[in-house]
mmCIF file of the N, C-alpha and C atoms, coordinates in Angstrom:
data_MODEL
# 
_entry.id   MODEL 
# 
loop_
_atom_site.group_PDB 
_atom_site.id 
_atom_site.type_symbol 
_atom_site.label_atom_id 
_atom_site.label_alt_id 
_atom_site.label_comp_id 
_atom_site.label_asym_id 
_atom_site.label_entity_id 
_atom_site.label_seq_id 
_atom_site.pdbx_PDB_ins_code 
_atom_site.Cartn_x 
_atom_site.Cartn_y 
_atom_site.Cartn_z 
_atom_site.occupancy 
_atom_site.B_iso_or_equiv 
_atom_site.pdbx_formal_charge 
_atom_site.auth_seq_id 
_atom_site.auth_comp_id 
_atom_site.auth_asym_id 
_atom_site.auth_atom_id 
_atom_site.pdbx_PDB_model_num 
ATOM 1   N N  . MET A 1 1  ? 4.700   19.362  -13.630 1.00 0.00 ? 1  MET A N  1 
ATOM 2   C CA . MET A 1 1  ? 2.877   19.516  -13.565 1.00 0.00 ? 1  MET A CA 1 
ATOM 3   C C  . MET A 1 1  ? 3.772   18.621  -12.229 1.00 0.00 ? 1  MET A C  1 
ATOM 4   N N  . THR A 1 2  ? 2.545   18.669  -11.027 1.00 0.00 ? 2  THR A N  1 
ATOM 5   C CA . THR A 1 2  ? 3.119   18.445  -10.042 1.00 0.00 ? 2  THR A CA 1 
ATOM 6   C C  . THR A 1 2  ? 1.387   17.362  -9.665  1.00 0.00 ? 2  THR A C  1 
ATOM 7   N N  . PHE A 1 3  ? 2.360   16.140  -9.137  1.00 0.00 ? 3  PHE A N  1 
ATOM 8   C CA . PHE A 1 3  ? 0.429   15.273  -9.427  1.00 0.00 ? 3  PHE A CA 1 
ATOM 9   C C  . PHE A 1 3  ? 0.835   14.495  -7.982  1.00 0.00 ? 3  PHE A C  1 
ATOM 10  N N  . SER A 1 4  ? -0.173  14.147  -7.389  1.00 0.00 ? 4  SER A N  1 
ATOM 11  C CA . SER A 1 4  ? -0.793  13.421  -5.804  1.00 0.00 ? 4  SER A CA 1 
ATOM 12  C C  . SER A 1 4  ? -0.479  11.885  -6.309  1.00 0.00 ? 4  SER A C  1 
ATOM 13  N N  . VAL A 1 5  ? 0.651   11.803  -5.324  1.00 0.00 ? 5  VAL A N  1 
ATOM 14  C CA . VAL A 1 5  ? 0.200   10.271  -5.319  1.00 0.00 ? 5  VAL A CA 1 
ATOM 15  C C  . VAL A 1 5  ? -0.035  9.678   -4.245  1.00 0.00 ? 5  VAL A C  1 
ATOM 16  N N  . LEU A 1 6  ? -0.492  8.471   -4.500  1.00 0.00 ? 6  LEU A N  1 
ATOM 17  C CA . LEU A 1 6  ? -1.319  7.725   -3.268  1.00 0.00 ? 6  LEU A CA 1 
ATOM 18  C C  . LEU A 1 6  ? -0.994  6.139   -3.710  1.00 0.00 ? 6  LEU A C  1 
ATOM 19  N N  . VAL A 1 7  ? 0.519   5.397   -2.082  1.00 0.00 ? 7  VAL A N  1 
ATOM 20  C CA . VAL A 1 7  ? 0.976   4.308   -2.936  1.00 0.00 ? 7  VAL A CA 1 
ATOM 21  C C  . VAL A 1 7  ? 0.331   3.648   -1.190  1.00 0.00 ? 7  VAL A C  1 
ATOM 22  N N  . GLU A 1 8  ? -0.430  2.255   -1.809  1.00 0.00 ? 8  GLU A N  1 
ATOM 23  C CA . GLU A 1 8  ? -1.154  1.342   -0.782  1.00 0.00 ? 8  GLU A CA 1 
ATOM 24  C C  . GLU A 1 8  ? 0.187   -0.163  -0.604  1.00 0.00 ? 8  GLU A C  1 
ATOM 25  N N  . VAL A 1 9  ? 0.422   -0.581  0.229   1.00 0.00 ? 9  VAL A N  1 
ATOM 26  C CA . VAL A 1 9  ? 1.257   -1.787  0.077   1.00 0.00 ? 9  VAL A CA 1 
ATOM 27  C C  . VAL A 1 9  ? 1.241   -2.548  1.193   1.00 0.00 ? 9  VAL A C  1 
ATOM 28  N N  . GLN A 1 10 ? 1.367   -3.972  0.601   1.00 0.00 ? 10 GLN A N  1 
ATOM 29  C CA . GLN A 1 10 ? 0.063   -5.111  0.980   1.00 0.00 ? 10 GLN A CA 1 
ATOM 30  C C  . GLN A 1 10 ? 1.276   -6.259  1.041   1.00 0.00 ? 10 GLN A C  1 
ATOM 31  N N  . LEU A 1 11 ? 1.095   -6.843  2.264   1.00 0.00 ? 11 LEU A N  1 
ATOM 32  C CA . LEU A 1 11 ? 1.930   -7.964  1.861   1.00 0.00 ? 11 LEU A CA 1 
ATOM 33  C C  . LEU A 1 11 ? 1.362   -8.816  0.775   1.00 0.00 ? 11 LEU A C  1 
ATOM 34  N N  . ARG A 1 12 ? 2.140   -9.369  -0.285  1.00 0.00 ? 12 ARG A N  1 
ATOM 35  C CA . ARG A 1 12 ? 1.919   -10.315 -1.450  1.00 0.00 ? 12 ARG A CA 1 
ATOM 36  C C  . ARG A 1 12 ? 0.724   -11.868 -0.933  1.00 0.00 ? 12 ARG A C  1 
ATOM 37  N N  . PRO A 1 13 ? 0.213   -11.987 -1.175  1.00 0.00 ? 13 PRO A N  1 
ATOM 38  C CA . PRO A 1 13 ? -0.875  -13.168 -1.030  1.00 0.00 ? 13 PRO A CA 1 
ATOM 39  C C  . PRO A 1 13 ? 0.308   -14.355 -0.878  1.00 0.00 ? 13 PRO A C  1 
ATOM 40  N N  . GLY A 1 14 ? -0.792  -15.116 0.451   1.00 0.00 ? 14 GLY A N  1 
ATOM 41  C CA . GLY A 1 14 ? 0.718   -16.051 1.248   1.00 0.00 ? 14 GLY A CA 1 
ATOM 42  C C  . GLY A 1 14 ? 1.482   -15.967 1.906   1.00 0.00 ? 14 GLY A C  1 
ATOM 43  N N  . ILE A 1 15 ? 2.062   -14.906 1.857   1.00 0.00 ? 15 ILE A N  1 
ATOM 44  C CA . ILE A 1 15 ? 2.710   -14.132 3.039   1.00 0.00 ? 15 ILE A CA 1 
ATOM 45  C C  . ILE A 1 15 ? 2.072   -14.084 4.571   1.00 0.00 ? 15 ILE A C  1 
ATOM 46  N N  . SER A 1 16 ? 2.982   -14.720 5.308   1.00 0.00 ? 16 SER A N  1 
ATOM 47  C CA . SER A 1 16 ? 1.885   -14.662 6.487   1.00 0.00 ? 16 SER A CA 1 
ATOM 48  C C  . SER A 1 16 ? 1.938   -12.882 7.087   1.00 0.00 ? 16 SER A C  1 
ATOM 49  N N  . ASP A 1 17 ? 0.954   -12.405 7.899   1.00 0.00 ? 17 ASP A N  1 
ATOM 50  C CA . ASP A 1 17 ? 0.296   -11.509 8.546   1.00 0.00 ? 17 ASP A CA 1 
ATOM 51  C C  . ASP A 1 17 ? 0.063   -11.267 9.524   1.00 0.00 ? 17 ASP A C  1 
ATOM 52  N N  . PRO A 1 18 ? 0.742   -11.480 10.758  1.00 0.00 ? 18 PRO A N  1 
ATOM 53  C CA . PRO A 1 18 ? 0.724   -11.156 11.724  1.00 0.00 ? 18 PRO A CA 1 
ATOM 54  C C  . PRO A 1 18 ? -0.513  -10.683 12.615  1.00 0.00 ? 18 PRO A C  1 
ATOM 55  N N  . GLN A 1 19 ? 0.152   -9.280  12.387  1.00 0.00 ? 19 GLN A N  1 
ATOM 56  C CA . GLN A 1 19 ? -0.632  -8.161  12.852  1.00 0.00 ? 19 GLN A CA 1 
ATOM 57  C C  . GLN A 1 19 ? -1.757  -8.188  12.628  1.00 0.00 ? 19 GLN A C  1 
ATOM 58  N N  . GLY A 1 20 ? -2.211  -8.692  10.941  1.00 0.00 ? 20 GLY A N  1 
ATOM 59  C CA . GLY A 1 20 ? -3.538  -8.990  10.249  1.00 0.00 ? 20 GLY A CA 1 
ATOM 60  C C  . GLY A 1 20 ? -4.265  -10.081 11.744  1.00 0.00 ? 20 GLY A C  1 
ATOM 61  N N  . GLN A 1 21 ? -3.638  -11.371 11.363  1.00 0.00 ? 21 GLN A N  1 
ATOM 62  C CA . GLN A 1 21 ? -3.976  -12.170 12.196  1.00 0.00 ? 21 GLN A CA 1 
ATOM 63  C C  . GLN A 1 21 ? -4.357  -11.952 13.786  1.00 0.00 ? 21 GLN A C  1 
ATOM 64  N N  . THR A 1 22 ? -3.844  -11.029 14.704  1.00 0.00 ? 22 THR A N  1 
ATOM 65  C CA . THR A 1 22 ? -3.916  -10.796 15.650  1.00 0.00 ? 22 THR A CA 1 
ATOM 66  C C  . THR A 1 22 ? -4.767  -9.580  16.251  1.00 0.00 ? 22 THR A C  1 
ATOM 67  N N  . ILE A 1 23 ? -5.234  -8.663  14.960  1.00 0.00 ? 23 ILE A N  1 
ATOM 68  C CA . ILE A 1 23 ? -6.609  -7.938  15.085  1.00 0.00 ? 23 ILE A CA 1 
ATOM 69  C C  . ILE A 1 23 ? -7.734  -8.872  14.464  1.00 0.00 ? 23 ILE A C  1 
ATOM 70  N N  . GLU A 1 24 ? -7.489  -9.479  13.492  1.00 0.00 ? 24 GLU A N  1 
ATOM 71  C CA . GLU A 1 24 ? -9.258  -10.807 13.242  1.00 0.00 ? 24 GLU A CA 1 
ATOM 72  C C  . GLU A 1 24 ? -9.355  -11.511 14.484  1.00 0.00 ? 24 GLU A C  1 
ATOM 73  N N  . LYS A 1 25 ? -8.384  -12.269 15.502  1.00 0.00 ? 25 LYS A N  1 
ATOM 74  C CA . LYS A 1 25 ? -8.684  -12.503 16.449  1.00 0.00 ? 25 LYS A CA 1 
ATOM 75  C C  . LYS A 1 25 ? -9.532  -11.933 17.783  1.00 0.00 ? 25 LYS A C  1 
ATOM 76  N N  . ALA A 1 26 ? -8.913  -10.623 17.577  1.00 0.00 ? 26 ALA A N  1 
ATOM 77  C CA . ALA A 1 26 ? -9.379  -9.892  18.855  1.00 0.00 ? 26 ALA A CA 1 
ATOM 78  C C  . ALA A 1 26 ? -10.602 -9.297  18.184  1.00 0.00 ? 26 ALA A C  1 
ATOM 79  N N  . LEU A 1 27 ? -11.103 -9.128  17.181  1.00 0.00 ? 27 LEU A N  1 
ATOM 80  C CA . LEU A 1 27 ? -12.225 -8.861  16.904  1.00 0.00 ? 27 LEU A CA 1 
ATOM 81  C C  . LEU A 1 27 ? -13.687 -8.677  18.076  1.00 0.00 ? 27 LEU A C  1 
ATOM 82  N N  . PRO A 1 28 ? -13.702 -10.435 17.574  1.00 0.00 ? 28 PRO A N  1 
ATOM 83  C CA . PRO A 1 28 ? -15.077 -11.087 18.284  1.00 0.00 ? 28 PRO A CA 1 
ATOM 84  C C  . PRO A 1 28 ? -15.120 -10.167 19.415  1.00 0.00 ? 28 PRO A C  1 
ATOM 85  N N  . THR A 1 29 ? -13.678 -10.382 20.414  1.00 0.00 ? 29 THR A N  1 
ATOM 86  C CA . THR A 1 29 ? -13.942 -9.896  21.975  1.00 0.00 ? 29 THR A CA 1 
ATOM 87  C C  . THR A 1 29 ? -14.718 -8.484  21.770  1.00 0.00 ? 29 THR A C  1 
ATOM 88  N N  . LEU A 1 30 ? -14.103 -8.026  20.681  1.00 0.00 ? 30 LEU A N  1 
ATOM 89  C CA . LEU A 1 30 ? -14.640 -6.256  21.185  1.00 0.00 ? 30 LEU A CA 1 
ATOM 90  C C  . LEU A 1 30 ? -15.946 -6.186  20.288  1.00 0.00 ? 30 LEU A C  1 
ATOM 91  N N  . GLY A 1 31 ? -16.757 -7.442  19.710  1.00 0.00 ? 31 GLY A N  1 
ATOM 92  C CA . GLY A 1 31 ? -18.484 -7.332  19.119  1.00 0.00 ? 31 GLY A CA 1 
ATOM 93  C C  . GLY A 1 31 ? -18.781 -6.793  18.000  1.00 0.00 ? 31 GLY A C  1 
ATOM 94  N N  . PHE A 1 32 ? -16.944 -7.442  17.179  1.00 0.00 ? 32 PHE A N  1 
ATOM 95  C CA . PHE A 1 32 ? -17.257 -7.591  15.780  1.00 0.00 ? 32 PHE A CA 1 
ATOM 96  C C  . PHE A 1 32 ? -17.031 -8.600  15.520  1.00 0.00 ? 32 PHE A C  1 
ATOM 97  N N  . ASP A 1 33 ? -18.089 -9.464  14.900  1.00 0.00 ? 33 ASP A N  1 
ATOM 98  C CA . ASP A 1 33 ? -18.236 -10.721 14.462  1.00 0.00 ? 33 ASP A CA 1 
ATOM 99  C C  . ASP A 1 33 ? -18.303 -10.733 13.321  1.00 0.00 ? 33 ASP A C  1 
ATOM 100 N N  . GLY A 1 34 ? -17.722 -12.024 12.371  1.00 0.00 ? 34 GLY A N  1 
ATOM 101 C CA . GLY A 1 34 ? -18.092 -12.121 10.880  1.00 0.00 ? 34 GLY A CA 1 
ATOM 102 C C  . GLY A 1 34 ? -16.661 -11.102 9.534   1.00 0.00 ? 34 GLY A C  1 
ATOM 103 N N  . VAL A 1 35 ? -16.163 -10.521 10.563  1.00 0.00 ? 35 VAL A N  1 
ATOM 104 C CA . VAL A 1 35 ? -15.013 -9.898  10.011  1.00 0.00 ? 35 VAL A CA 1 
ATOM 105 C C  . VAL A 1 35 ? -13.664 -10.875 9.894   1.00 0.00 ? 35 VAL A C  1 
ATOM 106 N N  . SER A 1 36 ? -13.228 -11.045 8.439   1.00 0.00 ? 36 SER A N  1 
ATOM 107 C CA . SER A 1 36 ? -12.107 -12.313 8.108   1.00 0.00 ? 36 SER A CA 1 
ATOM 108 C C  . SER A 1 36 ? -11.266 -11.551 7.531   1.00 0.00 ? 36 SER A C  1 
ATOM 109 N N  . ASP A 1 37 ? -10.173 -12.429 7.321   1.00 0.00 ? 37 ASP A N  1 
ATOM 110 C CA . ASP A 1 37 ? -8.778  -12.219 6.164   1.00 0.00 ? 37 ASP A CA 1 
ATOM 111 C C  . ASP A 1 37 ? -8.908  -10.976 6.402   1.00 0.00 ? 37 ASP A C  1 
ATOM 112 N N  . VAL A 1 38 ? -8.329  -10.175 7.545   1.00 0.00 ? 38 VAL A N  1 
ATOM 113 C CA . VAL A 1 38 ? -7.818  -8.966  7.640   1.00 0.00 ? 38 VAL A CA 1 
ATOM 114 C C  . VAL A 1 38 ? -5.996  -9.330  7.612   1.00 0.00 ? 38 VAL A C  1 
ATOM 115 N N  . ARG A 1 39 ? -5.854  -8.014  6.565   1.00 0.00 ? 39 ARG A N  1 
ATOM 116 C CA . ARG A 1 39 ? -4.577  -8.129  6.035   1.00 0.00 ? 39 ARG A CA 1 
ATOM 117 C C  . ARG A 1 39 ? -4.188  -6.481  6.363   1.00 0.00 ? 39 ARG A C  1 
ATOM 118 N N  . VAL A 1 40 ? -2.631  -6.199  7.270   1.00 0.00 ? 40 VAL A N  1 
ATOM 119 C CA . VAL A 1 40 ? -2.711  -5.182  7.679   1.00 0.00 ? 40 VAL A CA 1 
ATOM 120 C C  . VAL A 1 40 ? -1.637  -4.996  6.369   1.00 0.00 ? 40 VAL A C  1 
ATOM 121 N N  . GLY A 1 41 ? -1.309  -3.577  5.883   1.00 0.00 ? 41 GLY A N  1 
ATOM 122 C CA . GLY A 1 41 ? -0.984  -2.766  5.181   1.00 0.00 ? 41 GLY A CA 1 
ATOM 123 C C  . GLY A 1 41 ? -0.467  -1.309  5.730   1.00 0.00 ? 41 GLY A C  1 
ATOM 124 N N  . LYS A 1 42 ? 0.359   -0.857  4.976   1.00 0.00 ? 42 LYS A N  1 
ATOM 125 C CA . LYS A 1 42 ? 1.077   0.996   5.034   1.00 0.00 ? 42 LYS A CA 1 
ATOM 126 C C  . LYS A 1 42 ? 0.268   1.442   3.470   1.00 0.00 ? 42 LYS A C  1 
ATOM 127 N N  . SER A 1 43 ? -0.059  2.763   3.894   1.00 0.00 ? 43 SER A N  1 
ATOM 128 C CA . SER A 1 43 ? -0.276  3.852   2.677   1.00 0.00 ? 43 SER A CA 1 
ATOM 129 C C  . SER A 1 43 ? 0.308   5.216   2.702   1.00 0.00 ? 43 SER A C  1 
ATOM 130 N N  . MET A 1 44 ? 0.867   5.482   1.633   1.00 0.00 ? 44 MET A N  1 
ATOM 131 C CA . MET A 1 44 ? 1.740   6.967   1.721   1.00 0.00 ? 44 MET A CA 1 
ATOM 132 C C  . MET A 1 44 ? 1.125   8.176   1.027   1.00 0.00 ? 44 MET A C  1 
ATOM 133 N N  . ARG A 1 45 ? 1.040   8.764   1.291   1.00 0.00 ? 45 ARG A N  1 
ATOM 134 C CA . ARG A 1 45 ? 0.242   10.515  0.338   1.00 0.00 ? 45 ARG A CA 1 
ATOM 135 C C  . ARG A 1 45 ? 1.747   11.092  -0.105  1.00 0.00 ? 45 ARG A C  1 
ATOM 136 N N  . PHE A 1 46 ? 1.970   11.515  -1.149  1.00 0.00 ? 46 PHE A N  1 
ATOM 137 C CA . PHE A 1 46 ? 3.010   12.632  -1.359  1.00 0.00 ? 46 PHE A CA 1 
ATOM 138 C C  . PHE A 1 46 ? 2.827   13.202  -2.446  1.00 0.00 ? 46 PHE A C  1 
ATOM 139 N N  . GLU A 1 47 ? 3.462   14.484  -2.642  1.00 0.00 ? 47 GLU A N  1 
ATOM 140 C CA . GLU A 1 47 ? 3.379   14.948  -4.426  1.00 0.00 ? 47 GLU A CA 1 
ATOM 141 C C  . GLU A 1 47 ? 5.058   15.014  -4.988  1.00 0.00 ? 47 GLU A C  1 
ATOM 142 N N  . ILE A 1 48 ? 4.676   14.620  -6.292  1.00 0.00 ? 48 ILE A N  1 
ATOM 143 C CA . ILE A 1 48 ? 6.050   14.866  -6.860  1.00 0.00 ? 48 ILE A CA 1 
ATOM 144 C C  . ILE A 1 48 ? 5.836   15.454  -8.274  1.00 0.00 ? 48 ILE A C  1 
ATOM 145 N N  . ASP A 1 49 ? 6.901   16.376  -8.504  1.00 0.00 ? 49 ASP A N  1 
ATOM 146 C CA . ASP A 1 49 ? 6.695   17.073  -9.651  1.00 0.00 ? 49 ASP A CA 1 
ATOM 147 C C  . ASP A 1 49 ? 7.317   16.189  -10.867 1.00 0.00 ? 49 ASP A C  1 
ATOM 148 N N  . ALA A 1 50 ? 6.499   16.373  -11.915 1.00 0.00 ? 50 ALA A N  1 
ATOM 149 C CA . ALA A 1 50 ? 7.250   15.380  -13.045 1.00 0.00 ? 50 ALA A CA 1 
ATOM 150 C C  . ALA A 1 50 ? 6.652   16.146  -14.392 1.00 0.00 ? 50 ALA A C  1 
ATOM 151 N N  . ALA A 1 51 ? 7.104   16.126  -15.264 1.00 0.00 ? 51 ALA A N  1 
ATOM 152 C CA . ALA A 1 51 ? 6.477   16.344  -17.316 1.00 0.00 ? 51 ALA A CA 1 
ATOM 153 C C  . ALA A 1 51 ? 5.293   15.590  -17.605 1.00 0.00 ? 51 ALA A C  1 
ATOM 154 N N  . ASP A 1 52 ? 4.983   14.550  -17.264 1.00 0.00 ? 52 ASP A N  1 
ATOM 155 C CA . ASP A 1 52 ? 3.620   14.385  -17.390 1.00 0.00 ? 52 ASP A CA 1 
ATOM 156 C C  . ASP A 1 52 ? 3.169   13.056  -16.477 1.00 0.00 ? 52 ASP A C  1 
ATOM 157 N N  . GLU A 1 53 ? 1.828   12.668  -16.485 1.00 0.00 ? 53 GLU A N  1 
ATOM 158 C CA . GLU A 1 53 ? 1.374   11.294  -15.817 1.00 0.00 ? 53 GLU A CA 1 
ATOM 159 C C  . GLU A 1 53 ? 2.095   9.806   -15.888 1.00 0.00 ? 53 GLU A C  1 
ATOM 160 N N  . ALA A 1 54 ? 2.692   9.827   -16.641 1.00 0.00 ? 54 ALA A N  1 
ATOM 161 C CA . ALA A 1 54 ? 3.219   8.947   -16.989 1.00 0.00 ? 54 ALA A CA 1 
ATOM 162 C C  . ALA A 1 54 ? 5.094   8.994   -16.696 1.00 0.00 ? 54 ALA A C  1 
ATOM 163 N N  . ALA A 1 55 ? 5.332   10.011  -16.920 1.00 0.00 ? 55 ALA A N  1 
ATOM 164 C CA . ALA A 1 55 ? 6.260   10.291  -16.137 1.00 0.00 ? 55 ALA A CA 1 
ATOM 165 C C  . ALA A 1 55 ? 6.573   10.224  -14.271 1.00 0.00 ? 55 ALA A C  1 
ATOM 166 N N  . ALA A 1 56 ? 5.357   10.379  -13.861 1.00 0.00 ? 56 ALA A N  1 
ATOM 167 C CA . ALA A 1 56 ? 5.249   10.603  -12.722 1.00 0.00 ? 56 ALA A CA 1 
ATOM 168 C C  . ALA A 1 56 ? 5.426   9.330   -11.910 1.00 0.00 ? 56 ALA A C  1 
ATOM 169 N N  . ARG A 1 57 ? 4.423   8.994   -12.466 1.00 0.00 ? 57 ARG A N  1 
ATOM 170 C CA . ARG A 1 57 ? 4.369   7.269   -12.525 1.00 0.00 ? 57 ARG A CA 1 
ATOM 171 C C  . ARG A 1 57 ? 5.291   6.087   -12.859 1.00 0.00 ? 57 ARG A C  1 
ATOM 172 N N  . ALA A 1 58 ? 6.033   6.107   -13.717 1.00 0.00 ? 58 ALA A N  1 
ATOM 173 C CA . ALA A 1 58 ? 7.257   5.807   -13.996 1.00 0.00 ? 58 ALA A CA 1 
ATOM 174 C C  . ALA A 1 58 ? 8.567   6.187   -12.782 1.00 0.00 ? 58 ALA A C  1 
ATOM 175 N N  . GLN A 1 59 ? 8.200   7.653   -12.226 1.00 0.00 ? 59 GLN A N  1 
ATOM 176 C CA . GLN A 1 59 ? 9.426   7.805   -10.956 1.00 0.00 ? 59 GLN A CA 1 
ATOM 177 C C  . GLN A 1 59 ? 8.604   7.170   -9.493  1.00 0.00 ? 59 GLN A C  1 
ATOM 178 N N  . VAL A 1 60 ? 7.562   6.759   -9.562  1.00 0.00 ? 60 VAL A N  1 
ATOM 179 C CA . VAL A 1 60 ? 6.732   6.407   -8.297  1.00 0.00 ? 60 VAL A CA 1 
ATOM 180 C C  . VAL A 1 60 ? 7.071   4.900   -8.393  1.00 0.00 ? 60 VAL A C  1 
ATOM 181 N N  . ASP A 1 61 ? 6.889   4.573   -9.340  1.00 0.00 ? 61 ASP A N  1 
ATOM 182 C CA . ASP A 1 61 ? 7.455   2.761   -9.616  1.00 0.00 ? 61 ASP A CA 1 
ATOM 183 C C  . ASP A 1 61 ? 8.693   2.676   -8.971  1.00 0.00 ? 61 ASP A C  1 
ATOM 184 N N  . GLU A 1 62 ? 9.248   3.173   -9.693  1.00 0.00 ? 62 GLU A N  1 
ATOM 185 C CA . GLU A 1 62 ? 10.821  3.148   -9.476  1.00 0.00 ? 62 GLU A CA 1 
ATOM 186 C C  . GLU A 1 62 ? 11.334  3.458   -7.838  1.00 0.00 ? 62 GLU A C  1 
ATOM 187 N N  . LEU A 1 63 ? 10.606  4.632   -6.663  1.00 0.00 ? 63 LEU A N  1 
ATOM 188 C CA . LEU A 1 63 ? 10.884  4.849   -5.915  1.00 0.00 ? 63 LEU A CA 1 
ATOM 189 C C  . LEU A 1 63 ? 10.016  2.948   -4.679  1.00 0.00 ? 63 LEU A C  1 
ATOM 190 N N  . CYS A 1 64 ? 9.057   3.216   -5.479  1.00 0.00 ? 64 CYS A N  1 
ATOM 191 C CA . CYS A 1 64 ? 8.689   1.678   -4.766  1.00 0.00 ? 64 CYS A CA 1 
ATOM 192 C C  . CYS A 1 64 ? 9.211   0.707   -4.329  1.00 0.00 ? 64 CYS A C  1 
ATOM 193 N N  . GLU A 1 65 ? 10.234  0.468   -5.788  1.00 0.00 ? 65 GLU A N  1 
ATOM 194 C CA . GLU A 1 65 ? 10.962  -1.063  -5.825  1.00 0.00 ? 65 GLU A CA 1 
ATOM 195 C C  . GLU A 1 65 ? 12.286  -1.061  -5.070  1.00 0.00 ? 65 GLU A C  1 
ATOM 196 N N  . LYS A 1 66 ? 12.650  0.999   -5.265  1.00 0.00 ? 66 LYS A N  1 
ATOM 197 C CA . LYS A 1 66 ? 14.112  0.883   -4.128  1.00 0.00 ? 66 LYS A CA 1 
ATOM 198 C C  . LYS A 1 66 ? 13.698  1.029   -3.012  1.00 0.00 ? 66 LYS A C  1 
ATOM 199 N N  . PHE A 1 67 ? 12.957  1.619   -2.359  1.00 0.00 ? 67 PHE A N  1 
ATOM 200 C CA . PHE A 1 67 ? 12.676  2.619   -1.126  1.00 0.00 ? 67 PHE A CA 1 
ATOM 201 C C  . PHE A 1 67 ? 11.865  2.270   -0.495  1.00 0.00 ? 67 PHE A C  1 
ATOM 202 N N  . LEU A 1 68 ? 10.702  1.863   -0.923  1.00 0.00 ? 68 LEU A N  1 
ATOM 203 C CA . LEU A 1 68 ? 9.144   2.022   -0.174  1.00 0.00 ? 68 LEU A CA 1 
ATOM 204 C C  . LEU A 1 68 ? 8.103   0.454   -0.128  1.00 0.00 ? 68 LEU A C  1 
ATOM 205 N N  . THR A 1 69 ? 8.648   -0.760  -1.018  1.00 0.00 ? 69 THR A N  1 
ATOM 206 C CA . THR A 1 69 ? 8.996   -1.529  -0.641  1.00 0.00 ? 69 THR A CA 1 
ATOM 207 C C  . THR A 1 69 ? 9.859   -2.640  -0.756  1.00 0.00 ? 69 THR A C  1 
ATOM 208 N N  . ASN A 1 70 ? 9.338   -3.546  -0.185  1.00 0.00 ? 70 ASN A N  1 
ATOM 209 C CA . ASN A 1 70 ? 10.113  -4.864  -0.295  1.00 0.00 ? 70 ASN A CA 1 
ATOM 210 C C  . ASN A 1 70 ? 9.179   -6.209  -0.942  1.00 0.00 ? 70 ASN A C  1 
ATOM 211 N N  . PRO A 1 71 ? 10.154  -5.841  -2.466  1.00 0.00 ? 71 PRO A N  1 
ATOM 212 C CA . PRO A 1 71 ? 9.539   -6.477  -3.521  1.00 0.00 ? 71 PRO A CA 1 
ATOM 213 C C  . PRO A 1 71 ? 9.996   -8.064  -3.172  1.00 0.00 ? 71 PRO A C  1 
ATOM 214 N N  . VAL A 1 72 ? 10.083  -8.218  -2.659  1.00 0.00 ? 72 VAL A N  1 
ATOM 215 C CA . VAL A 1 72 ? 9.868   -10.188 -2.518  1.00 0.00 ? 72 VAL A CA 1 
ATOM 216 C C  . VAL A 1 72 ? 8.564   -10.571 -1.689  1.00 0.00 ? 72 VAL A C  1 
ATOM 217 N N  . ILE A 1 73 ? 8.257   -9.281  -0.931  1.00 0.00 ? 73 ILE A N  1 
ATOM 218 C CA . ILE A 1 73 ? 6.992   -9.850  -0.104  1.00 0.00 ? 73 ILE A CA 1 
ATOM 219 C C  . ILE A 1 73 ? 5.937   -9.311  0.065   1.00 0.00 ? 73 ILE A C  1 
ATOM 220 N N  . GLU A 1 74 ? 6.368   -8.197  -0.434  1.00 0.00 ? 74 GLU A N  1 
ATOM 221 C CA . GLU A 1 74 ? 5.087   -6.952  -0.761  1.00 0.00 ? 74 GLU A CA 1 
ATOM 222 C C  . GLU A 1 74 ? 4.553   -6.635  -2.655  1.00 0.00 ? 74 GLU A C  1 
ATOM 223 N N  . ASP A 1 75 ? 3.309   -5.661  -2.616  1.00 0.00 ? 75 ASP A N  1 
ATOM 224 C CA . ASP A 1 75 ? 3.190   -5.241  -3.520  1.00 0.00 ? 75 ASP A CA 1 
ATOM 225 C C  . ASP A 1 75 ? 2.331   -3.720  -3.361  1.00 0.00 ? 75 ASP A C  1 
ATOM 226 N N  . ALA A 1 76 ? 2.773   -3.351  -4.595  1.00 0.00 ? 76 ALA A N  1 
ATOM 227 C CA . ALA A 1 76 ? 2.328   -1.688  -4.311  1.00 0.00 ? 76 ALA A CA 1 
ATOM 228 C C  . ALA A 1 76 ? 1.287   -1.628  -5.181  1.00 0.00 ? 76 ALA A C  1 
ATOM 229 N N  . LEU A 1 77 ? 0.180   -0.427  -4.867  1.00 0.00 ? 77 LEU A N  1 
ATOM 230 C CA . LEU A 1 77 ? -0.541  -0.473  -5.551  1.00 0.00 ? 77 LEU A CA 1 
ATOM 231 C C  . LEU A 1 77 ? -0.794  1.208   -5.574  1.00 0.00 ? 77 LEU A C  1 
ATOM 232 N N  . VAL A 1 78 ? -1.073  1.806   -6.520  1.00 0.00 ? 78 VAL A N  1 
ATOM 233 C CA . VAL A 1 78 ? 0.098   3.263   -7.172  1.00 0.00 ? 78 VAL A CA 1 
ATOM 234 C C  . VAL A 1 78 ? -1.412  4.207   -7.732  1.00 0.00 ? 78 VAL A C  1 
ATOM 235 N N  . THR A 1 79 ? -1.510  5.296   -7.301  1.00 0.00 ? 79 THR A N  1 
ATOM 236 C CA . THR A 1 79 ? -2.490  6.063   -7.913  1.00 0.00 ? 79 THR A CA 1 
ATOM 237 C C  . THR A 1 79 ? -1.774  7.480   -7.642  1.00 0.00 ? 79 THR A C  1 
ATOM 238 N N  . VAL A 1 80 ? -1.723  8.225   -9.297  1.00 0.00 ? 80 VAL A N  1 
ATOM 239 C CA . VAL A 1 80 ? -1.224  9.042   -9.595  1.00 0.00 ? 80 VAL A CA 1 
ATOM 240 C C  . VAL A 1 80 ? -2.807  10.062  -9.643  1.00 0.00 ? 80 VAL A C  1 
ATOM 241 N N  . GLU A 1 81 ? -2.680  11.557  -9.436  1.00 0.00 ? 81 GLU A N  1 
ATOM 242 C CA . GLU A 1 81 ? -3.374  12.244  -10.398 1.00 0.00 ? 81 GLU A CA 1 
ATOM 243 C C  . GLU A 1 81 ? -3.141  13.566  -10.169 1.00 0.00 ? 81 GLU A C  1 
ATOM 244 N N  . SER A 1 82 ? -3.391  14.349  -11.196 1.00 0.00 ? 82 SER A N  1 
ATOM 245 C CA . SER A 1 82 ? -2.960  15.653  -10.949 1.00 0.00 ? 82 SER A CA 1 
ATOM 246 C C  . SER A 1 82 ? -3.293  16.300  -10.124 1.00 0.00 ? 82 SER A C  1 
ATOM 247 N N  . ALA A 1 83 ? -2.186  17.255  -9.725  1.00 0.00 ? 83 ALA A N  1 
ATOM 248 C CA . ALA A 1 83 ? -2.540  17.866  -8.333  1.00 0.00 ? 83 ALA A CA 1 
ATOM 249 C C  . ALA A 1 83 ? -3.513  19.290  -8.677  1.00 0.00 ? 83 ALA A C  1 
# 
């Protein structure tokens, strides 16, 4: 079976986010007041073949741990759906 995967990677709470801070500081000068706690992350979409959803999720979790994230400072939110 083929599954659609979305992996959203964010810095863990407490980890400094210079990109987010820069964006947050620039927003008021662009007329966007009231925006706070800006955090920058990355997202990846792909398809994966696996026997079932549990197997797909296990493969994606391993992929995140070994390649897509830095598990020391980043967390991944994984969404797996039938394609």
